[in-house]
C-alpha positions in Angstrom: 115.8 59.7 98.4 114.2 59.0 101.7 110.5 59.4 101.6 110.6 61.4 104.9 112.3 64.2 103.3 110.1 64.4 100.3 107.5 67.1 100.0 104.4 67.0 97.9 102.5 63.9 96.6 105.6 61.6 96.8 106.2 62.4 100.5 104.3 61.2 103.5 101.2 63.1 104.6 101.9 65.3 107.6 99.4 66.8 110.0 96.7 64.2 110.2 93.9 66.1 108.4 93.7 69.1 110.9 92.8 72.3 109.1 95.5 75.0 109.3 95.1 77.4 112.3 92.9 75.0 114.3 93.7 73.4 117.6 92.7 69.8 118.1 91.9 68.9 121.6 92.7 65.4 122.9 90.0 65.5 125.7 87.4 64.4 123.3 85.9 68.0 123.0 85.2 69.4 119.6 88.1 71.2 117.9 87.5 74.7 116.4 89.2 77.4 118.4 91.8 79.1 116.1 94.9 80.8 117.3 93.6 84.0 115.8 90.5 83.8 118.0 92.5 83.1 121.2 94.9 86.1 120.3 92.0 88.5 119.7 90.3 87.3 122.9 93.5 87.9 124.8 93.9 91.4 123.3 90.3 92.5 124.0 90.3 91.2 127.7 90.3 94.3 130.0 93.5 94.6 131.9 93.4 93.6 135.6 94.0 96.1 138.3 97.3 94.3 139.0 100.2 96.8 139.4 103.4 95.5 138.3 106.5 96.4 140.4 109.9 96.5 138.7 112.9 95.0 140.5 114.3 98.5 140.9 111.1 99.7 142.5 110.9 96.8 144.8 114.4 97.5 146.1 113.4 101.2 146.6 110.4 100.3 148.5 112.5 98.1 150.8 115.3 100.7 151.2 112.8 103.5 152.0 110.5 101.3 154.2 107.4 102.0 152.2 104.8 99.3 152.6 102.5 98.4 149.6 99.2 98.5 151.6 95.7 98.0 150.2 95.2 101.7 150.7 98.3 102.7 148.7 97.5 100.0 146.0 93.9 101.5 145.7 95.3 105.1 145.3 97.9 104.0 142.7 95.0 102.1 140.8 92.8 105.1 140.9 95.6 107.3 139.6 96.5 104.8 136.7 92.9 104.7 135.6 92.7 108.5 135.4 96.0 109.0 133.8 95.3 106.3 131.3 92.0 108.1 130.4 94.1 111.2 129.8 96.6 109.3 127.6 99.5 109.7 130.1 102.5 107.5 129.6 105.1 108.2 132.3 103.6 109.7 135.4 104.6 110.8 138.9 102.0 109.8 141.5 102.2 111.5 144.8 100.5 110.0 147.9 100.6 110.2 151.6 103.1 107.4 151.7 105.5 108.5 148.9 106.2 109.4 145.3 106.0 106.8 142.7 107.1 107.0 139.1 104.6 104.9 137.0 104.5 103.7 133.5 100.9 104.0 132.8 100.4 101.8 129.7 102.2 98.9 131.3 100.8 99.6 134.8 104.4 99.3 136.1 105.9 101.1 139.2 109.3 102.1 137.9 110.7 103.7 141.1 109.5 104.8 144.5 110.7 107.7 146.8 109.9 108.8 150.2 108.3 112.3 150.5 111.3 113.7 152.3 113.4 112.9 149.2 111.0 114.7 147.0 111.5 118.1 148.8 114.8 118.6 147.1 114.4 116.2 144.1 113.9 116.8 140.5 112.0 114.2 138.4 112.6 114.2 134.6 111.1 112.4 131.8 107.5 112.5 132.9 104.4 113.8 131.1 102.0 114.1 134.0 101.6 114.2 137.8 98.7 112.8 139.9 98.2 113.8 143.6 96.3 111.3 145.7 96.4 112.5 149.3 93.7 111.4 151.8 
């Protein structure tokens, strides 16, 4: 049998002596960061204030001439922070610029509507509403 296919003491040694779960850096720096450490660090890092905009929401923003200004972004960030603290999941955020359906845990804008569309509209599948008028 080909020795490359053999496992155990008869086969060639693989891995070059690196302990399982450790990353070896080629830059000469000391190895020692495990995948588990990196993964836990990524999970514990606080989320940024970045709001994701779905493709559908981006299309609606363009169709309805809603500009994502810094003022609007600040209002949405504040609403997401408050809604997250209350355990909200899918929320309608009303601002001077429009109405925005937001997925709170993912910090994602799902869709956007102009205020004139909201006058006759019905919004379903939400668990909360936040009003941010200035």
